[in-house]
N, C-alpha and C positions, 0 to 999 in steps of 0.2 A: 591364578592366571589373570593378567590385566586385559583390558579391552583390545589393545593392539595385538597381543599374542593370540587372543581368541579369534579375531578376524583373520589374521595372517594364517592361522591353521585351518580355518574354515575354507577360505578361498585365497590361497597364497598368491596366485598370479594376478588376480584382480586387485588384491591389496597392494602389491608392488606397483602395479600400473597406476592406481589412483594416487598413491603416495608420490610417485614421480610427477604426476600431473599437478599436484599441489606444490611440490618443490619448485617446478619450473613455471608455475603460473599459467598452465595451459588447460585449465578446466573448460569443458564444453558448457554451453548455457543450459543444455537439457540432456539428461541421461535416461535410458530405458533399461531397467534391470529385468532380465528374463531368466526364469528358472523355477524349479519346484519349490513348494512350501518347505520351509525349514533349512534352506540353503544359505540364508544370511542376508537376503535382500533388504529387509527392514532394518537390520542391525547396521548394514553398510550405509543406508540412507541417513540414519541418525548420526552415524560417525562422520559422514561428510558434512552434515549441518553443523556439528560441533567443531569440525576442522575449520569451518568458515568463521565461526563466532568465538572460539576459545580465546581467552585473554592470556593464557599461560601455556602455550604449546611447548611440549617437552620432546626434543628430538623430532620436531615436525609432526608431533602426535598430540591430539587433544588430551588435556590433563584429566578430564572427567571430574574435576573438583571445583573449578571456578564457578562463579554465579551463572554464567551463560551455559556452561555444560550441564549444570544441575537443572536449570530451567528447561533445557531441551529434553533432558531425560524425563522430566515431569510434565512435558507437553504444555509448558507455560511461557515459552519465549514468544514475544509478540511478533517477531520477524521470521518465525518458522511455523508455517501453516501446513496442516495435514488435511487431506480429503480422502474419505473412505465411502464405500457404497452406502446409500441411504435405502435400506431394504435390499432389493435384488440388484439395483443399478446405481451408478453415479449419474445424477440427473443434471440437466442443462443448467438449472438454477444454481447448482453447486459450483459449476465451472464459471458461471457469470459472476458469482460472488468472489470466486478466486481471482478472476480477471480484474475485478474492481480493486482488489488488494494489490494486484500487479501494477496498477496505474499509480499507486501511492508510493512515496519514498518510504524507506524503512523507518520504523518508529525510533530505533536507537542508532542505526547506521544507514548507509545508503543501500545495504545489501538485504535481499530477501531470499528465503529458501522455501520451496514448496515440495511436499511429498504426496504423491497420489497413489494410494494403495489399490490393488486390484484394478489397474487401469483398463483391463480388458472388459470390465463391467460398465464402462461408460456407454450411455445411450448414444445413438447416432447424432442427436443434437448436441450432446455434451462433447463428443469427440470432435465434431466440426467446429464447435466454439473454441475448444482448446487449440485446435490446429491453427486457427487464425492468430492466436497469440504466439505460438511457436514459430510462425513464419516471420513475425515482426515483434520480437520481445522488447519490452520497455524497461529501462532501468537496469540495475545490477541484480540479475536474477540467476538463481540456480534451481532448475526444475528437475525432480527425480520421479519417474514413473516406475511402478513395479507391476509385473505381470507373471502369471503362471503359464500363460498361453500367448505366445508372440503372434500366432496366426490370427488371433482375434483383434489385434491392434491394427488400425488403418495403416496401410503402407506409407501414406503421406506423413503420418505422425512418426513412424519408424525412421523415415528418411531425414527427419529434422532433429533426431536424437542420436546420441552416441549409444549404440546398443551394446550392453555388456551381458555376456552369458554366464550365469552362475552354474558351476559344475555340480552334478549330483554328489551327495555326501558319500564319503568313504564308509565302508561297512561299520566300523566301530562308532563313528559319529552318528550314522543313521540309527543304529541300535539305541544309542543314548537318547537321540531325539525322539524315538518312538516310545521309549520307557517314560520319557517326560510327559507324554500324553496319557499315561496310565496303562499302556500295553505291557504285559508281563515280559520279563527279560527273555524267557524261553521263546515266547511267541515272536518277540521282536527279532531274535536271532534267526528264526526260520524265515520271517518276512524279508529280512536283509539279504538272505540267500536267494530269494525269489526275484527281488527287484532292488535297484539302487535309487528308486524314486520314493521320496517321503510320502507324496500324495497317493501314489499307487499302493504303498504299504498300508497306509491308514485306511484307504478304501477297502482293501482286502480284509483288514482286521475287523471291519464292521459288516462284512458280507456273511449272511447266515449260512449260505451253502458252503462257502469256503471254510468257515470254522468247523462245520460238520465234516467236510472232506479232509481237513487237516488232522482231525482226531482219528478218522478212519485210517488214514495213511500212517499215522503214528503207531497204531496197533499193528498194521501190516509190517512196518519197519521193525517193530519189537519182535515179531515172529521171525523175520528174516535174519536178524543179527544173532538170534539164538538157534538158527538152523532148525526151526520148528515147522514141521510139515502142516501145521494148522494154517500157515500162510497160504497154502494151496486151496484149502477149503474156503478160506476167508474171502478169496476173490469172488467166488460164486455166491457165498452166503451173504456178504455185505457190500463188497466194492462195486459190483455191477449195478446195484440199486442207487448208488450215489453218483458214479461217473457214467452218465448216460449220453451226454452231448459230446461232440467231437472236441470242442474247446476245453471241456472239463477233463476229458481223457488226456489231452495234451498236457494240461497242468499237472496231472497225476505223476508224470515222469519228472517234471520239474521239482515237485514237492519231495519225491523220493530221493532225488539227487541232493536236495537241500538238507534232508535228514542225515545223509551220509557225510556231507561236508561239515555239518554241525558236529558230528561225532568226533571229528578231529579236534575241535576246540574243547570238547568235553573230556578228552583223554587226560588222565591225571598223572601219568608217569611216562618216562621215556620208553620203557619197555612196552607199555600199553599202546603208546602212540605208534611205535614201530609196527606192532602187530596189526593195528587198525589200518595203517597206511598200506601194508602189504595186501590185506583183504580188500581194502577200498579200491585199489587200482584195478583189481579183477572185476569187482562188482559194478563199479562205475562204467567200465567198458561193456559189461553185459546189459546194463540199463540203456546205454546209448544205442547198442545194437537192437535191443527190444523196441526202442522208439522208432528206429529205422524200419523195422518190420511192420509196425503199426502204420507208419506213414505210407508204406507200400500196400496198404489196405488189408493186411492180416487182421482178424478180429482182435479187439482190445482185450477181451477176456482170455483168448488163447495165448496172446503175447504175454500177459501177466502170469498165467499159469506156467508157461514154458520158462519164464524168468525165474520163478520160484524153484523149479526143478534144477535149472542150471546153476543157480546160486548155492543151493543146498547140496546137490550132487553134481559138482562141476564136470565129472568125467562121463556123465550120461549124455 
């Protein structure tokens, strides 16, 4: 898969929008890319830089092979500058150095491209310093700011940029992105059922309580799908010791639903899939009803124990 195909699959609407902007010469002087980690912000920023400097565009797409494209990929192009947090923040001196480069003409052309990673981590001084430039840009400039948290970007900076929202990854892409970080495929599949946010999924995967809770729910789920009444005893024996807080108890229903949804993808034959779907429809409805009871202040332990009985002996 080439770069254009990869980007168009990651964020199809944004890819089409930016391609049209290049085709019609209607690029803004500053963009603010907003969205979760892993949604393609950095890839799109580099792709735009290559689009500007590529000497061999193919169907209005960077060739990724010319000298300029290769240097941008290797972070060696003199007219493509990147700024990232120095420690916990982007400091005012970093933005001042950037502005000094803004004031110069390009080394090889009149154009310059600047990419600011984690722009929400700019100090107040750095943000105000950048704002002054964005109000009165000098020369032929393309500035691209990236952030995971739009709310942390000064409204005055937002108003001077074209804000592009990067959509959360679809489930298959999220699972792939999570496995790329070293998370097992099985865990990634469960995490992708719980959230479509890469950041939230990674955060959960590193949470000690969540990992214990997931293992406990896995055992409970194993009892339930085998119609094993050990599931009833397990609620008091193990689960109430793990799911103590209201927020944790709410997550227990989400995790159980995630296991049932994942069971569909694990089915190996059409016959097995049909049987799973028939059982799932009933059990998912029971889980949703159980959650409603819990939300109506019925004790979580009682709700879980009743859920076991109704799943294993549906006529009782």
